[in-house]
Phi, psi and omega in degrees: 000129178278146180276143182281164181244136178276127176233142177282131180244346179177172177229129178291128177257213186285159179288152181233115179078192186253356185263011176094004177294149177225148171281143178237128173280105188284133180237029180223151175278355185234059181300328178297327178281310184289330181246032175291152178305132179092347180296139178252120181250164181226147175291144184302328179284353179079002182280339182219155171242157181226126178254125180290115169279314180199161174213152181201157175274136178219107178055042177083005179242152175269122174255131183234140172249116178260142183299330183281350183252096186280337182204182183299321180300313178296323180290318178295330182288342180252008179305133178092356180291130178274125183262134179228158173224160174260133180233156178287130181298340181277351181298134185237150174294158181295319182277131183296339179265013178246151181220147173281150177309314185299335178282332186269322181297126181104339177296153178266129176279132180239124178291165183300333177274003178094358177292130176282118189274314183155176183278152168286120185255345175193164176239123179257133180261091185267165182303319184273323178194167174285150183226135176268133171262121185246133176275117178244173180297333180261007180121177183289143177237143175259126183237121178301133182268075178229153184304321181296337182254323177237083185290335185225133172240118182244091182298320184296324181272346181074038185222150165240132183257133184259146177285160178276089181234126178302137178082357182293317182248359177223163175288148183307319180295339177281338181270177173295157177305144180296143179278173182300323180294324178287323181294329187265355184299135180286152181303328182280358179277069180239149180291152175176139180230007178077015180302129176252154176260000000 
């Protein structure tokens, strides 16, 4: 029997209305699954559980009614609570090109020449794309998690393979001078494929 993994799925925000509804700062790519009616979540400190009565989108925010929160006062008392669930470590996203953060953290980054660069230490969810933070011998490096930059993720081998791009793993002044094509590139000429984690 495999042991489950605890994952953060949200943080309770401010109360909405007088019936105990709360806004939730979602920390999962699967809010429909994690906040489905009847789902049981737990406070990260383990002191409380929360059963989802209902959830809905309201002006771009997720509003959730938990069975344990009868009114606004109860809702305000749990503001800031980090919500977690236990998941099976073998659980995979539906799309084969998507990965959970927990699957990527710990993988070894491999440069295009085969050099082992270092481990992925975190995944940052930035506005334009997700970014891998990789620990290198010279310090942490941020690598956009898009197919043009990370063409291969091999979970079985425990590796992410990086494209051969100048400045990806070193500072530009450490690399050879930029060629004319690089100097004239427009700011919007950046790789990206919309890969989500």
